[in-house]
C-alpha positions as CSV (number, residue, x, y, z in Angstrom):
1,M,123.0,138.7,135.9
2,R,124.3,135.1,135.4
3,L,121.8,133.6,132.4
4,P,121.3,130.1,132.2
5,P,123.1,128.2,129.8
6,L,121.3,128.4,125.9
7,N,118.6,126.2,125.2
8,K,116.7,126.0,128.5
9,L,113.5,126.6,128.7
10,V,113.4,129.7,131.0
11,A,110.1,131.9,132.2
12,V,111.9,135.7,132.0
13,E,110.7,139.0,133.8
14,W,111.2,142.4,132.2
15,L,110.2,145.9,131.9
16,D,108.4,146.9,129.2
17,S,108.5,150.8,127.6
18,F,104.9,152.0,127.8
19,M,103.6,155.4,126.2
20,S,100.1,156.8,126.8
21,A,98.7,159.7,124.4
22,R,96.8,161.3,127.4
23,W,97.2,164.4,129.2
24,H,99.2,163.7,132.6
25,D,99.4,165.8,135.8
26,K,102.4,167.2,136.0
27,D,103.7,165.0,139.2
28,T,102.2,161.5,137.7
29,M,104.9,159.5,136.0
30,P,103.2,156.4,134.0
31,E,105.0,152.7,135.3
32,C,106.8,150.5,133.0
33,A,105.0,147.7,132.5
34,K,105.8,144.2,133.9
35,I,106.5,141.6,131.6
36,Y,106.5,137.7,131.6
37,S,107.9,135.4,129.7
38,T,108.4,132.2,128.8
39,G,110.4,130.1,125.9
40,W,113.2,128.5,125.4
41,L,116.7,131.0,125.5
42,V,117.8,130.2,122.2
43,A,120.5,133.4,122.3
44,K,122.6,135.8,124.4
45,A,124.1,138.7,123.2
46,P,126.3,141.0,125.1
47,D,123.6,144.0,124.7
48,A,120.0,141.5,124.4
49,I,119.0,137.8,125.0
50,Q,116.2,136.5,122.8
51,L,114.1,133.8,123.4
52,A,112.2,131.2,121.2
53,Q,108.0,130.4,121.6
54,S,109.2,126.9,119.0
55,V,112.2,125.1,118.7
56,S,111.7,121.6,115.8
57,A,112.5,118.8,116.5
58,T,113.8,118.3,113.2
59,P,117.8,118.1,112.3
60,G,118.8,122.1,112.2
61,C,116.9,123.4,115.4
62,E,114.7,126.1,113.7
63,R,113.1,128.0,115.8
64,A,110.1,130.0,115.8
65,G,108.4,133.1,118.2
66,L,111.9,134.3,118.3
67,L,111.5,137.4,121.0
68,S,114.4,139.8,122.0
69,I,114.6,141.5,125.1
70,P,117.1,143.9,126.4
71,R,119.1,142.5,128.9
72,G,118.8,146.1,130.7
73,C,114.9,145.1,130.9
74,V,115.6,142.3,132.3
75,T,114.8,142.1,136.2
76,A,115.1,138.3,136.7
77,I,115.2,135.6,134.6
78,S,114.7,131.6,135.6
79,C,115.3,127.9,134.6
80,L,112.5,125.8,134.2
81,S,112.9,123.0,133.2
82,D,116.8,121.2,132.4
83,S,115.8,119.1,129.1
84,V,116.7,120.4,125.9
85,P,114.8,120.0,122.8
86,E,115.8,117.4,120.1
């Protein structure tokens, strides 16, 4: 999957693991949770991407609200804005 450039505002669709402590029928397999997350794409690694909920406008570009998502869990990603925070 081709990823947008860094520092773009993106929407990511991804699958999260699921855990249930209750009893299930042997033929029932609980599904993974489909998650939608948005944020600034601040890092790309071979095994994960990282979004920031907030990016500072001050020099040094500090970030907050970081979310790392394993690349194997990402099902779709789209660019929401071409603007880069200054």
